[in-house]
C-alpha positions as CSV (number, residue, x, y, z in Angstrom):
1,M,-39.5,100.9,53.0
2,T,-36.7,100.8,50.6
3,L,-33.5,98.9,51.3
4,G,-30.4,100.4,49.7
5,L,-29.2,97.8,47.3
6,E,-27.2,99.8,44.7
7,R,-25.8,103.3,44.3
8,I,-23.6,105.0,41.7
9,A,-20.8,107.4,42.8
10,Y,-17.2,108.3,41.8
11,G,-17.6,106.3,38.5
12,N,-18.5,103.1,40.4
13,L,-21.6,101.0,41.0
14,Y,-21.8,99.9,44.6
15,F,-24.1,96.9,45.2
16,T,-24.9,94.8,48.2
17,G,-27.7,93.0,50.0
18,Y,-28.5,89.9,52.0
19,S,-25.2,88.3,50.9
20,G,-23.4,90.5,53.3
21,I,-20.9,91.4,50.6
22,L,-20.4,94.9,49.1
23,F,-19.4,94.8,45.4
24,C,-17.8,97.7,43.6
25,Y,-18.0,97.7,39.7
26,D,-16.6,100.1,37.2
27,V,-19.6,101.7,35.6
28,K,-17.8,102.1,32.2
29,T,-16.3,98.6,31.8
30,G,-18.4,96.5,34.2
31,D,-15.2,95.2,35.8
32,L,-15.3,94.2,39.4
33,K,-12.9,96.4,41.3
34,W,-13.2,95.0,44.8
35,T,-15.4,93.4,47.3
36,Y,-15.9,93.9,51.0
37,G,-17.2,91.4,53.5
38,N,-15.7,88.1,52.4
39,G,-12.1,88.6,53.4
40,G,-10.2,88.3,56.7
41,E,-10.0,90.7,59.6
42,G,-11.1,94.1,58.7
43,N,-12.9,92.8,55.7
44,S,-15.5,90.4,57.0
45,T,-19.2,90.4,57.7
46,L,-19.3,86.9,59.1
47,S,-21.7,86.5,62.0
48,G,-20.5,85.1,65.3
49,F,-24.1,84.6,66.2
50,A,-27.0,82.7,64.6
51,T,-28.4,84.4,61.5
52,P,-30.1,82.7,58.5
53,Y,-27.4,84.1,56.2
54,G,-24.1,83.2,57.9
55,R,-23.1,86.8,57.4
56,Y,-24.8,90.0,58.5
57,P,-26.9,91.4,55.6
58,I,-25.6,94.9,54.8
59,F,-27.3,97.7,52.9
60,L,-26.1,101.0,51.5
61,S,-26.9,103.9,53.8
62,T,-24.9,106.8,52.4
63,I,-22.0,107.6,50.1
64,A,-20.1,110.8,50.9
65,D,-16.6,112.2,51.3
66,G,-15.0,109.2,49.6
67,K,-16.6,106.8,52.0
68,V,-19.4,104.2,51.7
69,Y,-21.6,103.7,54.8
70,V,-23.5,100.4,55.1
71,S,-25.7,99.1,57.9
72,T,-27.2,95.8,58.9
73,T,-31.0,95.7,58.8
74,E,-33.8,93.5,57.3
75,H,-37.2,94.0,55.8
76,S,-39.0,92.2,58.6
77,P,-36.6,91.6,61.5
78,N,-37.4,89.2,64.2
79,S,-37.2,90.0,67.9
80,P,-34.7,89.9,69.5
81,L,-32.5,91.4,66.8
82,Y,-29.2,89.8,65.7
83,K,-26.4,90.5,68.2
84,D,-23.3,92.5,67.3
85,A,-24.6,94.0,64.0
86,R,-22.6,97.0,63.1
87,Y,-22.5,100.2,61.1
88,R,-19.5,100.2,58.7
89,C,-17.5,102.9,57.1
90,I,-15.6,101.7,54.0
91,N,-13.2,103.5,51.7
92,A,-15.0,104.1,48.4
93,T,-11.8,103.8,46.4
94,D,-10.3,100.5,47.5
95,G,-12.8,98.9,49.8
96,T,-10.7,99.0,53.0
97,E,-12.6,99.2,56.3
98,I,-12.2,102.6,58.0
99,W,-14.3,102.0,61.1
100,T,-17.2,100.0,62.5
101,I,-19.4,100.6,65.5
102,L,-22.2,98.6,67.2
103,G,-25.6,99.4,65.6
104,Y,-28.6,97.9,63.9
105,G,-30.3,100.0,61.2
106,H,-33.9,100.8,61.5
107,A,-36.0,98.6,59.3
108,M,-38.6,101.3,58.5
109,Y,-35.9,103.5,57.0
110,G,-33.7,100.8,55.5
111,G,-30.8,101.8,57.8
112,Q,-30.5,105.1,56.0
113,A,-28.0,107.5,57.6
114,P,-28.0,111.1,56.3
115,V,-24.8,113.2,56.1
116,A,-24.7,117.0,56.5
117,D,-22.1,119.5,57.6
118,G,-19.6,116.7,58.1
119,Y,-21.7,114.7,60.5
120,L,-23.4,111.3,60.0
121,T,-26.7,110.7,61.8
122,M,-28.0,107.2,62.5
123,L,-31.0,105.6,64.3
124,N,-29.8,102.6,66.2
125,S,-32.6,100.0,66.6
126,Y,-30.7,98.3,69.5
127,D,-31.6,101.1,71.9
128,S,-33.8,103.4,69.7
129,R,-31.4,106.3,70.1
130,I,-30.2,108.7,67.4
131,Y,-26.4,108.9,67.2
132,C,-24.4,111.6,65.5
133,Y,-20.9,110.8,64.3
134,G,-18.2,113.2,63.3
135,K,-15.0,115.0,64.3
136,G,-15.4,116.6,67.7
137,P,-13.6,119.1,69.9
138,S,-10.8,118.2,72.3
139,A,-9.4,120.0,75.4
140,T,-5.8,119.9,76.6
141,T,-4.5,120.8,80.1
142,V,-0.8,121.0,81.2
143,E,1.0,121.5,84.5
144,A,4.6,122.2,85.5
145,P,6.3,122.8,88.9
146,I,4.8,125.9,90.6
147,T,8.0,126.6,92.5
148,A,11.4,127.3,90.9
149,V,13.8,124.3,90.4
150,T,17.5,124.4,90.5
151,L,19.5,124.2,87.2
152,G,20.6,120.6,86.8
153,S,17.3,119.2,88.2
154,S,14.7,117.3,86.2
155,I,11.1,118.5,86.1
156,I,7.8,116.7,85.4
157,I,5.4,118.2,82.8
158,R,2.0,116.5,82.9
159,G,-1.6,117.1,81.8
160,T,-4.6,115.6,80.1
161,V,-6.4,115.4,76.7
162,T,-10.1,115.0,76.9
163,D,-13.1,114.7,74.6
164,V,-15.4,117.6,75.0
165,A,-18.1,116.8,72.4
166,A,-21.6,117.8,73.3
167,G,-22.5,114.2,74.0
168,T,-20.0,114.1,76.9
169,T,-22.1,116.7,78.8
170,Q,-25.2,114.5,78.9
171,N,-26.3,113.4,82.4
172,E,-25.2,109.8,82.0
173,Q,-21.7,110.6,80.6
174,A,-21.1,113.5,82.9
175,A,-21.9,111.3,85.9
176,R,-19.7,108.4,84.7
177,F,-16.8,110.7,83.7
178,P,-16.7,113.5,86.3
179,N,-13.1,114.4,85.2
180,G,-14.0,114.3,81.5
181,V,-14.0,111.6,78.8
182,P,-10.4,110.7,77.8
183,A,-9.5,111.3,74.2
184,V,-8.3,108.1,72.5
185,S,-6.6,107.1,69.2
186,D,-8.5,106.6,66.0
187,D,-7.7,102.8,66.2
188,S,-9.4,102.6,69.6
189,M,-12.3,104.9,68.7
190,G,-15.1,102.4,67.8
191,R,-14.9,100.2,70.9
192,W,-14.3,103.3,73.1
193,M,-17.4,105.0,71.9
194,E,-19.4,101.8,72.5
195,Y,-18.1,101.9,76.1
196,V,-18.9,105.6,76.6
197,Y,-22.3,105.7,75.0
198,M,-23.6,102.1,74.6
199,Q,-22.9,100.6,78.0
200,K,-20.4,98.1,76.6
201,P,-17.4,96.9,78.7
202,R,-14.4,99.2,78.9
203,P,-11.8,97.9,76.4
204,T,-8.4,97.0,77.9
205,D,-6.1,97.8,75.0
206,V,-7.0,101.5,74.4
207,T,-4.3,103.9,73.3
208,G,-4.4,107.6,73.8
209,V,-3.2,110.5,71.6
210,E,0.2,112.0,70.9
211,V,1.1,115.3,72.6
212,T,4.0,117.5,71.7
213,I,5.7,119.5,74.5
214,S,7.5,122.7,73.5
215,V,9.1,125.6,75.5
216,L,9.9,129.2,75.0
217,D,13.0,129.6,77.1
218,A,14.6,132.7,78.8
219,N,16.6,133.4,75.7
220,N,13.3,133.7,73.7
221,N,14.0,130.5,71.8
222,Y,11.0,128.4,71.0
223,R,11.8,124.7,70.7
224,E,10.2,121.2,70.9
225,I,11.5,119.2,73.9
226,G,9.7,115.9,73.4
227,T,6.5,114.0,72.6
228,T,4.5,111.7,74.7
229,T,1.3,109.7,74.5
230,S,-1.7,109.9,76.8
231,N,-3.1,106.8,78.4
232,S,-6.7,105.4,78.6
233,D,-7.3,108.0,81.4
234,G,-6.3,110.8,79.1
235,F,-3.2,111.5,81.2
236,F,0.2,112.3,79.8
237,T,3.6,113.0,81.4
238,L,7.1,114.0,80.3
239,N,10.3,114.2,82.3
240,W,12.8,116.9,81.1
241,K,16.0,118.5,82.5
242,P,16.1,122.3,81.7
243,D,19.4,123.4,80.2
244,I,19.5,127.1,81.1
245,E,18.4,129.4,83.9
246,G,15.4,131.7,83.8
247,Q,11.7,131.7,83.0
248,Y,10.1,129.1,80.7
249,T,6.7,129.0,79.0
250,V,5.5,125.5,78.3
251,Y,3.1,124.5,75.4
252,A,1.4,121.2,75.3
253,S,-0.2,120.6,71.9
254,F,-2.4,117.9,70.6
255,G,-2.4,118.1,66.8
256,G,-5.8,116.5,66.3
257,S,-6.8,113.3,64.5
258,E,-9.5,111.9,62.3
259,S,-11.7,111.9,65.4
260,Y,-10.8,115.2,67.2
261,W,-10.0,118.7,66.4
262,P,-6.6,120.0,67.8
263,S,-6.2,121.7,71.1
264,H,-3.3,123.1,73.3
265,A,-2.6,124.5,76.7
266,V,0.1,126.7,78.3
267,T,1.8,127.0,81.6
268,S,5.2,128.1,83.0
269,F,8.0,127.4,85.4
270,A,11.3,128.9,86.5
271,V,14.9,127.6,86.9
272,D,17.2,129.1,89.5
273,P,21.0,129.1,89.2
274,A,22.8,126.0,90.5
275,I,23.9,126.3,94.1
276,Q,27.6,127.2,94.4
277,T,29.3,125.3,97.2
278,E,32.7,126.4,98.7
279,S,35.5,123.9,99.1
280,P,36.1,123.1,102.8
281,E,39.5,124.1,104.3
282,Y,41.4,121.2,105.8
283,P,44.4,121.6,108.3
284,Q,47.8,121.1,106.8
285,P,49.2,117.7,107.4
286,I,51.9,117.4,110.1
287,D,55.4,116.4,109.0
288,P,56.1,113.1,110.8
289,T,59.9,113.8,110.5
290,M,59.6,116.9,112.7
291,T,57.5,115.0,115.2
292,I,60.1,112.3,115.5
293,V,62.9,114.9,116.0
294,G,60.9,116.7,118.6
295,V,60.2,113.5,120.5
296,G,64.0,112.6,120.3
297,V,65.0,116.0,121.7
298,A,62.5,115.7,124.5
299,I,63.9,112.3,125.4
300,L,67.5,113.6,125.4
301,I,66.5,116.5,127.6
302,A,64.8,114.2,130.0
303,I,67.9,111.9,130.2
304,A,70.1,114.9,130.8
305,I,67.9,116.1,133.6
306,L,67.7,112.7,135.1
307,G,71.5,112.4,134.9
308,A,72.0,115.7,136.7
309,I,69.7,114.6,139.5
310,V,71.6,111.4,140.0
311,V,75.0,113.3,140.1
312,L,73.6,115.6,142.8
313,M,72.3,112.8,144.9
314,L,75.7,111.0,144.8
315,R,77.5,114.2,145.9
316,K,75.2,114.5,148.9
317,K,76.0,111.0,150.1
318,Q,79.7,111.7,150.0
């Protein structure tokens, strides 16, 4: 077995070992450019569990595509293995951590991880499974109202973005995620993959991916109407109020990320004219002056009639 202690690439000498620190030297001058493993968050190999070294020993696995891959392993590891050892992907230029994921390199192979066709393959000694890492396909769906809406009303456009890599069709993953594995942001990817494939707890602060919603309206104008972000279930939604009548075609587009290839979906909806309502006809108001006059005339007539009756009655008595 050969542990990867040093490699030369990109004009640099990369060196590491049981110290748990990766050193990068300029091969021409011998100057130390940077170190990884002895800094703060995102630049530390400190062990939260008991190890003889205080740090996780790390060894060079592969250097490719401007990245340095290191794994934790040991010449003669004890059983059980150290907890929470990780594979690490580090920027070969400045030493920044790109991603990490749970994994213990196989001692027999020195934690080696070959790269081919844009994919990195590793044997994880924690579960004796081979994992293949790389950019995978995504799938987007979109829905809009299936009945026409009235101009002036808001609509809800919704859908999903899911991970459709080959691993998601395995029996275990297909059973756990019958509606598909949600696609998540690059920042959430490491812990999310541990949850999906390594039986780790579901992380509570996962963020999804950004989706752009566009329409082709009845005037044949293509325009973006908004962006939204999917959640940890892969679900996204957008409220929008159409501004003209007619048929709309809706496009939901996920532009891809460092983890997923892009995908899009299409649907449609229709907008009917706004309902025209006629103003109700109200009766003309009555002039109170005429009412008063009319009442006065009626009273005078009544008095006159009453007077006439009285006169007639007096005459009869005479």
